[in-house]
N, C-alpha and C positions, 0 to 999 in steps of 0.2 A: 418438292422439284413437282410439278407440272404434269398434272395425267396427261398424257396420248390423248389426241381426241380422236385418234384412229383404234381405241381399247377402250372406246363407251359402250355401253352395254346396249343391248334390244329394244331396251323398256327406253332408254336417255331417247335415242330415234327416233323413236317413235310417237314421243309421245312432247320433240324440241317445237314440233310446228305451232302446236298450241297452248304451248309456254307461256305467252307473253298474253295471255287471256283467261290468267289466274284471279288474277286481282275482278272479273266481269263473274267471273262461276262463283267466287266466294261472295261475292255481295248482291246477286241475281235473286234467292229465295229470303234476302234479309228483309224483315219490317221497315219501311218508311216511314217516316215523319211527314207527315204533309200537312202543308199551310193553307187553311183555306180566305187565301189572299182573293179579294180583295176586305172580305167581311170580317175576317182573322189579319189584324197586323203586329208584323217584329214591331217589338219599341226598339227604336235608334239611343244610339251612344249617344253622350253627353254632345261632341265635338264631333259629330257627326256636320257633311259636308251637303247641305242639302240649299234647296229655292233663300238667293241674298233678300237682306233688307236695310235697308237706310233709316238708319235711327233718328232717333229724335232731344234734345236734351229733355230738361225735366219743366218747362215753360212751355214747348213744344214747336221752337225753332226747329231746323235741321243743322244737321252736322256736321252733312256734307260741306268746304268750300268750296268745292269746281277745283280743284287741283291738278285732278284728269292722270295720277299719279297709278288710281287700280287700272285704269286704260292703257299706262303703258308699260305697264308688271305682268298683264295678260299676254299669254304665248301663243294661247286662241286669235285673238283679237273679239274678242264675243262682245265687252265693252266699248259704249261711244257717249261723253263725256261734252258738252257746252257748256261754261263757266257764264256768269254775268256779275255783272256788277253791283249790291246792294242798293238798295237809296234812302233817304229820308223818308219814304210813302210806302217801302218796298222794301221792310227788311225782309229773309226766307232765312238767317243763318246767323250766328253773331260776328263771324267774319270779314270782309269787305266784297269778298264772290261768295255765290250759291250755285248750289250746280242746274241752272235754268231745265236744259236737256239731259237726262240720264237713265239709258235705255240696256240691255243684256239680253244679246242674241242667245238663245240657252240651245240656239242649232248647233253652235261651234265651242259654249263652254263646257268644260273638263273638268271642272268643280276641283280646282284641284289648292284654291286656297290662296295663292299669290296673290291676290288682288285683296286680301284679308288684310296681308302681313304690310303690306303696301300705305293702307290708308291709313293716315298721319293722326288723324279726327277719330276712332272709331267708330265712325261715320259708317260706313260698310262691315254686314257680320254677316252670318249664314244662319240660316233658320234648319230645323230635323223636317222640315217639307219637302216630300221626295216626288210626287203623284205628278211631274209634268208633261205625260204625254197625252199628244193631240193628235188631229188628225189635217190641223190648219196650220202650215207653217209661218206664218204671220203673226200665230198667238202666241208662239213660241222668244217672239220679241218683248221683250214684259219692259214698261215704258216705269218712268221717274211714279206717277200714283199707284202702279199696282207692286212697286218691291217699297215704297213706304211705311213705317212703321204703324201703326194705328193711334188716333190719339187716346193718352190716359188722362185718367182722372188730375186735375190739375192742371191739362195741359188750354193751350189754346191754339187755333190751325193758324199757321204763317198766312200772311206778314204782320209784324206785327213788328214794336219796338221789342229791345234789350230792356230786361229789367233796368231799373233806372238804377246809375251810382255804381254799375258792374263790368265789365271790361271783358275783351275775348279770352282772356288768361282764367277771371275768374269762372265762369261756360264750364271747364275745362277740369279745374280744382276742383268742382261740385259745390261749386257756394251758390249755386242757384238751386230751393229743388222745388216750385212750385211758380205757378205763371202768379202775380201780382196783380189787384186790383187796380192800381193802374192800367196794366197791359188788359186787362178785363174793357176796361171805360174807352180803350182805343179802338178793340178791336167793334166795341158798339157800336160804333161812331162813325166807321166806315163799314159796316156791315153789307151798309148801300153800295159801295163798290166791288168791280167785278174781281171775282177768285178765281184762281184755278183756267182761268180761262171763259168763265162764263158768268153772265148777268145775273143777278136775282130772280129774273123770269126765268134766266136759262135759258137765255140765244147766245151762241160763243161770241168771244169778242174779236174784234180782229187784232192781230198783232200779237197775243196770249196764247201757249200753250191750251189743247180745246179735251177733251174725252169723251170717248164713243164707245158705246159698244164695253165696256173695259178697256177699252186700245187708247190711250194716248198719242193725238195726231200732231205733226206741222201745220200750223197756218203757210204750207206752202209748197208750190209743183214739185221742186226741184229734190231730187232722193238724197237717202241718208249715207255719207257712206259710213259702213263696218267696219 
């Protein structure tokens, strides 16, 4: 049978008001392990949910097909995608379409990873990079050129044709290992054409996305819905 609260001792009544501070008093004089951030950074776990990355195929073509499933799956409405059709002279992905505009608003992103699960081509993954703080809200809206994975050895910057004799499914089955000499020749012949919104002289090209001060901009004065 529980003790009658009226029969509690004098000491119990005396220390009852400070009983909730037991954990505080127990840790006040314990030595703390202080991490000297940012000089010393704690390693993240392999599956850490950090900044997003748009991946490429081994020949440099983009994996994103502009399906917008990631944007639909985002519970914070932090992703904005505009798809466009690939053409014979401007192919950015093996599929029929590619992501012409891709934005992630890190002011809204909650790093839940649902966009990763929704991506059917494994084009979107999350890296271990987490230092995203900034004093400018505009810089926390990342554009496609900021999210694209860097070109690795054997890759060519799109646009360029697919590997000759390969279909879209061959890319996802791992049958493409690197860019072919035919693709390299095509890129060399078309180097004088505008790429990434700029001509070889560095001047912006009307109607194509441009890059200004590490922030991609759209050639329009209309607001973008996010």
